[in-house]
C-alpha positions in Angstrom: -5.3 -58.5 -8.1 -6.8 -55.3 -6.7 -10.6 -54.7 -6.9 -13.1 -52.8 -4.8 -14.8 -54.4 -1.8 -18.3 -54.4 -3.3 -17.1 -57.0 -5.9 -15.9 -59.6 -3.3 -17.8 -62.8 -2.8 -19.0 -64.2 0.5 -16.4 -66.0 2.6 -13.4 -64.4 0.9 -10.6 -62.8 2.9 -9.1 -59.6 1.6 -6.5 -57.0 2.6 -7.3 -53.3 2.4 -4.9 -51.6 0.0 -6.3 -48.1 -0.1 -9.4 -46.0 0.5 -10.6 -43.7 -2.3 -12.2 -40.5 -1.2 -11.6 -37.5 1.0 -11.1 -36.9 4.6 -14.7 -37.6 5.5 -14.9 -41.2 4.2 -11.4 -42.0 5.6 -12.5 -40.7 9.0 -15.8 -42.7 8.9 -14.1 -46.0 7.9 -11.3 -45.4 10.4 -13.8 -45.1 13.2 -15.2 -48.5 12.1 -11.6 -49.9 12.3 -11.0 -50.1 8.5 -7.5 -48.9 7.6 -5.0 -49.8 4.8 -3.2 -53.0 5.7 -6.2 -54.5 7.6 -7.6 -58.0 6.8 -11.3 -58.2 6.1 -13.6 -61.3 5.8 -16.8 -60.8 3.8 -19.6 -62.5 5.7 -22.6 -61.6 3.5 -22.8 -60.0 0.1 -25.9 -60.1 -2.0 -25.0 -59.4 -5.6 -26.1 -55.9 -6.7 -28.3 -55.1 -3.7 -28.2 -54.4 0.0 -25.3 -53.8 2.3 -22.2 -55.9 2.7 -21.5 -57.5 6.0 -17.8 -57.8 6.9 -15.8 -59.0 9.8 -12.8 -56.9 10.9 -10.8 -57.1 14.1 -13.4 -59.5 15.6 -16.3 -57.1 14.9 -19.0 -57.3 12.3 -19.8 -54.2 10.3 -22.3 -53.5 7.6 -21.2 -51.2 4.7 -23.4 -49.7 2.0 -22.4 -50.5 -1.5 -21.4 -46.9 -2.2 -19.0 -46.9 0.7 -17.7 -50.4 -0.2 -16.9 -49.2 -3.7 -14.4 -46.8 -2.2 -12.3 -49.5 -0.5 -9.6 -51.0 -2.7 -8.7 -54.5 -1.6 -6.4 -57.4 -2.6 -7.7 -60.9 -2.5 -5.7 -63.0 0.0 -4.2 -66.3 -0.8 
């Protein structure tokens, strides 16, 4: 099942399927290490407010909800 990253609950592992948006958002997320095919663990996600804290490649990154809405993911397992 493919959904956007902003809808994922804390503790879930997901695989990045695609990034919606233009060159700018892809460049920004690429600099943070987020690319299609990467595995992400959601560390903290308050429903409907605040940024989402994720773990990717051993680093923790905070994404705003608007940016997280552009990342299409697949729930692992």
